[in-house]
N, C-alpha and C positions, 0 to 999 in steps of 0.2 A: 717213379711214378706215382701216384696215385693211393695206388692198393701194394706198391711192393711186390715182394717178388713169387713166386706162384710155390716157392716150397713150404713157403710157413701157411699155406690156406689146409691144407689136406691134416695136417702135421698142430694144431694148435696147440697141443700141451707143451710142444716144445720150442715156443715161440709167444711167450706171452705179453709182448706188445702189438698180439693181432687184435682186430676188434674182435667182440663174442660175437661172431657171425659164420656160419654154416656156409657150404657149396651148396646149392642144389644141384638135383640132374640136371637142371639143363642147362645152367650156368658152366656145370664142367664140359656136356656136349660144344657149348659154344666156344669156350677157351679153346679145346681142340681144335674145332674147325677155326679156329684164327691162328693158331699156328702151324697147319697144315697147310692152309693160305700161304703163310707166308714162304713155308717150305719150299711149296709147289712153285712159286716165282725165283724162289735162288736159283733152284734146278733147273727152271726151263726157259726165265725169259734172258738173265741174263748170256754174254756170248764171250767166255765160255762158261760153263755151270761154275755154280759156286756150292759147294758143300760146307753146310757149318763146322763140323766134325765136333762138338762135342757139346751139344744139346741136351740139356737137364733141367730141373725146374728153378735152379736160382739163375738160369738164364734167359727164363721168362718171367716179361715185365709184365704188370696189368695196372691201366691207367685208372682215371676217376669212372669211368663206364664199367670197370674187369674186361674189358677188351684185351685182348694179351699181344706183346711184341716179343720178339724174338732180341736179345742184346747180348754182348759179349763175342765179335767176330777175331778176338785175337788169335784161334786155331784154325778159321776158315782158310779153305785151300782152291783155287778155281780150278777146272779140270781143263787143262791145255790139252793138244791134241796127243802132246807128247806123253804118256801114261805111262811108257817105262821111265821117265826120269826121276828121279832120288828122291824130288821135292813131292812128287807124290805117292810117297812110302809110309806108313806109321808106323813110329818106333813103339814107343808108349805114351799117346796123345789121350784127351780125352777125361773121361770121370768114370771111374769105376761103378756098376750096378749099369749104367747107361752105355758104355763106348760097347761097341757092337763088336764080337767073338772072333773075327777075323783082323781084328786092327790089335790085337793083343799079339799075334803072328806075325805082324809086322806087313800085313798086304797093302796093295792101294786103295788109297782114299776113293770112295764110290760115294755116288748118293743113298745106294744102301744102308750106310752105317747112318746115317739121317734117319732111315724110316726106322729100322732098330730101335737110334734112342727115343722116336719118337712114340713107339711102340710099348717098350716101358713107361713112359711116362704117360700115356693111355691107361696103363693097367694099374698103375701107381693113382692116378685119377679117381679109379673106381674103387681102389681098395683102402685108401689111405696106408698102405703099406711102401715104405721105400725098398729099394732093392737091395739094399745092404741093412736090412733089418737083421735084428739077433736072429730072430728063427731059419733063418736062410742058410741052413753049415751042413753037411756033407753030400756037396752035392744039389741041394734042395736049393733053386732061387724063383725071385717073384714070376718069371713065368712060367714054372716047371710045376708049381704052385696052383697057378690060374689053371693049366691044362688038366692037373690031376684032377681038379673040382667041375671042370668046363664037358657040358654044359649042365647036367642037372642039379648041378650042388653048386652053381655060381653066386646064389643067394645068400650062401652063408662066408663069404668073401668077402662082399662089400661094406666098404666105408659105413659104420653101424649109427654114423651122422650126417650120412648123407640128407638132403631136404628134400623131402617128395612134396612139396606146399603146392610145386605147377597144379598138381592134380587133387588137391581139397577139394572137396564139393563137386567132382566131376565123377559121377556114380558108373559112366561108360566106362571109366578107367580102374580097371585092378589092377592089382600087386602081380598076376600073371602074366594079365597084358602089356603091363611095363616091362614086365621080363623078358617076354619074346620079340615085343616089337622092338627094344631099345638096349638092355643091357645088356643081355645073349649074344645082337651082333657087335655091338660095341667091344664087348672080350674076345668076341672071334676074331673082328680087326685088328686089334693089341696082338692077339698072337701069331696072327699072319704077320703083322712087322716084323717079329723078335726070333722067327725061326732062324735056325742055326745057318743057313745058308743065304748070302747073300744075293744071291739069282733067282731063289724063291720068294724073295719077298715081293708085296708090290709096290708099282711105280708111285712116289706120293703124289703124281695125278690122282691114282684110281684111290687113292687113301682119302685122298681130300674131297671127291667126288661122291664115295661112301657115305662120308661123314656129313656131307654137305644133305644128302638124301635123309638122313636120321635125324639132323636137325630141323631140318624143313618140317618135316612127319610129327616132329613131336612139337614143334611152337605152333603146328595148324590145329592142334589137338588143343592144347592151352588157352590159343587164343578163344576156340568156338567156347 
């Protein structure tokens, strides 16, 4: 893919070969929508449903137009009606930081595992912090860190290099409006996807619909 893997873009200092370009807020939202669109298809269109099982930024590829595509289906599993079969049990697959907590306990594969992985990716896109960052010790995680700052101190955890060029010259969009209309709802969505219990996470269809609404509202203001 022309623009490589998503993992390089929020962490430019760790990848010297990346072009000197930052991800704007609008582009981060569009990438998130692309990923949820693909996952919503995988979870709902095939019969049986397909679960990726190893969703992470290095498995998300960006084409020439920065459209995101999901790759590496080596760990993916179809959900057959026989959910009790051993093939639907995860021993230790996935990637630390992005793997749903229930997978670490050998629970059954479910679409909720992909929802969790996406939630972590969304929080990483907004904060530019990996879930394996050195700061996350003694029980602190990226999800808990974001939750502790939500909603009043969200501005403090955002990627300082995030480009807001979409709204330069748009007097009607100030920082507070940007925060309340787009960023706070995005963080809230990421947190809802990463709750401990898979039954309490939203379905990918709902995540896609919410993200699409945020994207459409954002682009409408930008186009004006």
